MDAnalysis code that builds the backbone (N, CA, C; Angstrom):
import MDAnalysis as mda
import numpy as np

u = mda.Universe.empty(246, n_residues=82, atom_resindex=np.repeat(np.arange(82), 3), trajectory=True)
u.add_TopologyAttr("name", ["N", "CA", "C"] * 82)
u.add_TopologyAttr("resid", np.arange(1, 83))
u.add_TopologyAttr("resname", ["MET", "LEU", "THR", "ALA", "SER", "MET", "PRO", "ILE", "ALA", "THR", "THR", "PRO", "ASP", "GLN", "VAL", "TRP", "VAL", "PHE", "VAL", "SER", "ALA", "PRO", "ASP", "GLY", "ALA", "VAL", "ASP", "VAL", "VAL", "ARG", "LEU", "ALA", "TYR", "ALA", "PRO", "GLY", "SER", "PRO", "ARG", "PHE", "VAL", "GLY", "LEU", "PRO", "ILE", "GLU", "ALA", "PHE", "ASP", "PRO", "SER", "ALA", "VAL", "LEU", "PRO", "THR", "TYR", "SER", "PRO", "THR", "GLY", "GLU", "LEU", "VAL", "ASN", "GLY", "PHE", "ARG", "TRP", "ALA", "THR", "THR", "ALA", "ASP", "VAL", "ASP", "ALA", "TYR", "ALA", "TYR", "LEU", "PHE"])
u.atoms.positions = np.array([
    [-14.617, -17.864, 13.446],
    [-14.267, -16.767, 14.293],
    [-12.811, -16.918, 14.726],
    [-12.073, -15.828, 14.687],
    [-10.682, -15.843, 15.105],
    [-10.587, -15.638, 16.613],
    [-9.588, -16.276, 17.206],
    [-9.347, -16.131, 18.638],
    [-7.953, -15.566, 18.833],
    [-7.843, -14.537, 19.667],
    [-6.552, -13.895, 19.913],
    [-6.050, -14.243, 21.308],
    [-4.730, -14.385, 21.417],
    [-4.105, -14.606, 22.719],
    [-4.003, -13.276, 23.466],
    [-3.572, -13.344, 24.685],
    [-3.228, -12.126, 25.416],
    [-2.007, -11.514, 24.728],
    [-1.849, -10.202, 24.772],
    [-0.668, -9.579, 24.173],
    [0.623, -10.105, 24.815],
    [1.623, -10.284, 23.971],
    [2.928, -10.781, 24.412],
    [3.976, -9.752, 24.009],
    [4.711, -9.243, 24.983],
    [5.742, -8.243, 24.696],
    [7.103, -8.925, 24.588],
    [7.794, -8.664, 23.483],
    [9.161, -9.154, 23.351],
    [10.152, -8.093, 23.821],
    [9.742, -6.840, 23.763],
    [10.455, -5.693, 24.336],
    [9.362, -4.702, 24.749],
    [9.697, -3.658, 25.498],
    [8.664, -2.682, 25.846],
    [8.024, -2.001, 24.634],
    [8.707, -2.026, 23.492],
    [8.197, -1.372, 22.286],
    [7.649, -2.330, 21.238],
    [7.573, -3.618, 21.551],
    [7.038, -4.587, 20.589],
    [6.043, -5.492, 21.291],
    [4.800, -5.405, 20.829],
    [3.742, -6.231, 21.406],
    [3.127, -7.071, 20.286],
    [3.005, -8.353, 20.541],
    [2.523, -9.315, 19.555],
    [1.328, -10.072, 20.096],
    [0.556, -10.663, 19.192],
    [-0.602, -11.485, 19.574],
    [-0.642, -12.688, 18.630],
    [-0.901, -13.863, 19.188],
    [-1.160, -15.042, 18.373],
    [-2.636, -15.057, 18.042],
    [-2.961, -15.370, 16.795],
    [-4.346, -15.444, 16.348],
    [-4.572, -16.846, 15.795],
    [-5.635, -17.488, 16.262],
    [-5.921, -18.840, 15.774],
    [-7.308, -18.888, 15.150],
    [-7.437, -19.775, 14.176],
    [-8.691, -19.977, 13.464],
    [-9.296, -21.315, 13.898],
    [-10.589, -21.510, 13.679],
    [-11.242, -22.759, 14.078],
    [-10.620, -24.008, 13.440],
    [-10.008, -23.852, 12.254],
    [-9.409, -25.011, 11.597],
    [-8.025, -25.359, 12.141],
    [-7.563, -24.616, 13.161],
    [-6.280, -24.899, 13.788],
    [-5.130, -24.039, 13.288],
    [-5.368, -23.241, 12.266],
    [-4.311, -22.363, 11.754],
    [-3.982, -21.302, 12.803],
    [-2.697, -21.007, 12.944],
    [-2.232, -20.004, 13.899],
    [-1.304, -19.045, 13.180],
    [-1.440, -17.771, 13.487],
    [-0.567, -16.746, 12.912],
    [-0.216, -15.765, 14.025],
    [0.766, -14.944, 13.752],
    [1.172, -13.931, 14.711],
    [0.991, -12.561, 14.071],
    [0.538, -11.591, 14.870],
    [0.364, -10.222, 14.395],
    [1.065, -9.285, 15.372],
    [1.535, -8.163, 14.848],
    [2.100, -7.133, 15.716],
    [0.999, -6.117, 15.977],
    [0.852, -5.709, 17.230],
    [-0.199, -4.762, 17.584],
    [0.210, -3.339, 17.236],
    [-0.734, -2.623, 16.647],
    [-0.579, -1.194, 16.391],
    [-1.648, -0.484, 17.217],
    [-1.374, 0.760, 17.581],
    [-2.249, 1.523, 18.475],
    [-2.534, 2.892, 17.873],
    [-3.773, 3.341, 18.013],
    [-4.178, 4.688, 17.585],
    [-4.109, 5.598, 18.808],
    [-3.070, 6.430, 18.898],
    [-2.892, 7.269, 20.089],
    [-4.129, 8.095, 20.431],
    [-4.399, 8.165, 21.738],
    [-5.525, 8.956, 22.225],
    [-6.858, 8.253, 22.177],
    [-6.849, 6.990, 21.821],
    [-8.102, 6.236, 21.737],
    [-7.859, 4.809, 22.198],
    [-8.919, 4.065, 22.489],
    [-8.756, 2.657, 22.847],
    [-8.787, 1.744, 21.615],
    [-8.116, 2.154, 20.534],
    [-8.138, 1.371, 19.289],
    [-6.795, 0.697, 19.049],
    [-6.853, -0.608, 18.918],
    [-5.697, -1.424, 18.577],
    [-6.066, -2.253, 17.361],
    [-5.084, -2.522, 16.515],
    [-5.279, -3.458, 15.403],
    [-4.083, -4.399, 15.367],
    [-4.343, -5.621, 14.971],
    [-3.280, -6.596, 14.773],
    [-2.925, -6.636, 13.300],
    [-1.667, -6.348, 12.992],
    [-1.233, -6.305, 11.597],
    [-0.372, -7.533, 11.284],
    [-0.846, -8.389, 10.369],
    [-0.110, -9.606, 10.038],
    [1.202, -9.300, 9.324],
    [2.217, -10.050, 9.684],
    [3.550, -9.783, 9.137],
    [3.652, -10.115, 7.649],
    [2.680, -10.826, 7.113],
    [2.693, -11.126, 5.687],
    [2.384, -9.886, 4.847],
    [1.651, -8.934, 5.412],
    [1.214, -7.760, 4.655],
    [1.811, -6.454, 5.165],
    [2.365, -6.471, 6.372],
    [2.900, -5.256, 6.974],
    [4.334, -5.497, 7.419],
    [5.125, -4.447, 7.468],
    [6.538, -4.551, 7.842],
    [6.679, -4.377, 9.351],
    [6.834, -5.469, 10.102],
    [6.896, -5.361, 11.560],
    [8.192, -4.736, 12.078],
    [9.191, -4.593, 11.231],
    [10.454, -4.006, 11.669],
    [10.570, -2.525, 11.318],
    [9.572, -1.975, 10.649],
    [9.584, -0.554, 10.308],
    [9.362, 0.285, 11.575],
    [9.813, 1.517, 11.562],
    [9.653, 2.404, 12.715],
    [8.174, 2.647, 13.019],
    [7.370, 2.812, 11.987],
    [5.924, 2.958, 12.108],
    [5.264, 1.876, 11.263],
    [4.020, 1.512, 11.539],
    [3.357, 0.486, 10.740],
    [3.247, 0.905, 9.269],
    [3.741, 0.063, 8.392],
    [3.683, 0.322, 6.957],
    [3.274, -0.940, 6.215],
    [2.624, -0.739, 5.068],
    [2.289, -1.846, 4.186],
    [3.576, -2.325, 3.527],
    [3.844, -3.609, 3.574],
    [5.079, -4.144, 2.996],
    [5.240, -3.862, 1.511],
    [4.211, -4.095, 0.695],
    [4.417, -3.926, -0.751],
    [4.744, -2.491, -1.165],
    [4.171, -1.496, -0.474],
    [4.306, -0.113, -0.939],
    [5.098, 0.784, -0.007],
    [5.260, 0.391, 1.253],
    [5.908, 1.249, 2.234],
    [4.997, 2.353, 2.752],
    [3.725, 2.332, 2.340],
    [2.756, 3.345, 2.758],
    [2.440, 3.176, 4.241],
    [2.389, 4.311, 4.967],
    [2.077, 4.285, 6.394],
    [0.626, 3.901, 6.640],
    [0.385, 3.243, 7.756],
    [-0.966, 2.965, 8.214],
    [-1.390, 4.213, 8.999],
    [-2.162, 5.061, 8.384],
    [-2.515, 6.362, 8.962],
    [-3.199, 6.231, 10.315],
    [-2.764, 7.078, 11.252],
    [-3.388, 7.147, 12.557],
    [-2.893, 6.135, 13.567],
    [-1.990, 5.257, 13.167],
    [-1.495, 4.219, 14.071],
    [0.016, 4.277, 14.203],
    [0.482, 3.823, 15.360],
    [1.901, 3.564, 15.594],
    [1.979, 2.197, 16.256],
    [3.167, 1.644, 16.333],
    [3.286, 0.340, 16.983],
    [2.922, 0.473, 18.455],
    [2.182, -0.481, 18.970],
    [1.774, -0.490, 20.369],
    [2.961, -0.811, 21.263],
    [2.934, -0.237, 22.454],
    [3.941, -0.503, 23.466],
    [3.279, -1.185, 24.652],
    [4.101, -1.667, 25.570],
    [3.524, -2.272, 26.773],
    [2.760, -1.223, 27.585],
    [3.193, 0.026, 27.555],
    [2.473, 1.088, 28.266],
    [1.075, 1.285, 27.679],
    [0.948, 1.200, 26.362],
    [-0.373, 1.313, 25.725],
    [-1.285, 0.183, 26.172],
    [-0.757, -1.030, 26.149],
    [-1.540, -2.200, 26.534],
    [-1.928, -2.089, 28.003],
    [-0.998, -1.666, 28.847],
    [-1.306, -1.508, 30.274],
    [-2.397, -0.466, 30.498],
    [-2.340, 0.628, 29.731],
    [-3.329, 1.696, 29.892],
    [-4.737, 1.229, 29.520],
    [-4.829, 0.259, 28.618],
    [-6.131, -0.249, 28.168],
    [-6.253, -1.752, 28.446],
    [-5.728, -2.177, 29.589],
    [-5.709, -3.599, 29.933],
    [-7.101, -4.223, 29.924],
    [-8.123, -3.439, 30.213],
    [-9.487, -3.974, 30.243],
    [-9.950, -4.477, 28.871],
    [-9.301, -4.034, 27.803],
    [-9.666, -4.513, 26.460],
    [-9.150, -5.916, 26.186],
    [-8.148, -6.321, 26.940],
    [-7.517, -7.598, 26.667],
    [-7.875, -8.623, 27.716],
])
């Protein structure tokens, strides 16, 4: 089972989470948010472009439909999820 840290904001427009596995492996993901819903996903930087304006798959540049990068305001609005 994976364990996630509390969201960490590096700027108001960039929210990250550390994810750890039982074997001690740790990775970082950038949070994406589905506007109008309490849905967040953590997108690993190995497969997604964290510097793109919107969440995109690194290999193809294809957008992650229905999501945008999460902001601190999004996290604050749904703080009970974290």
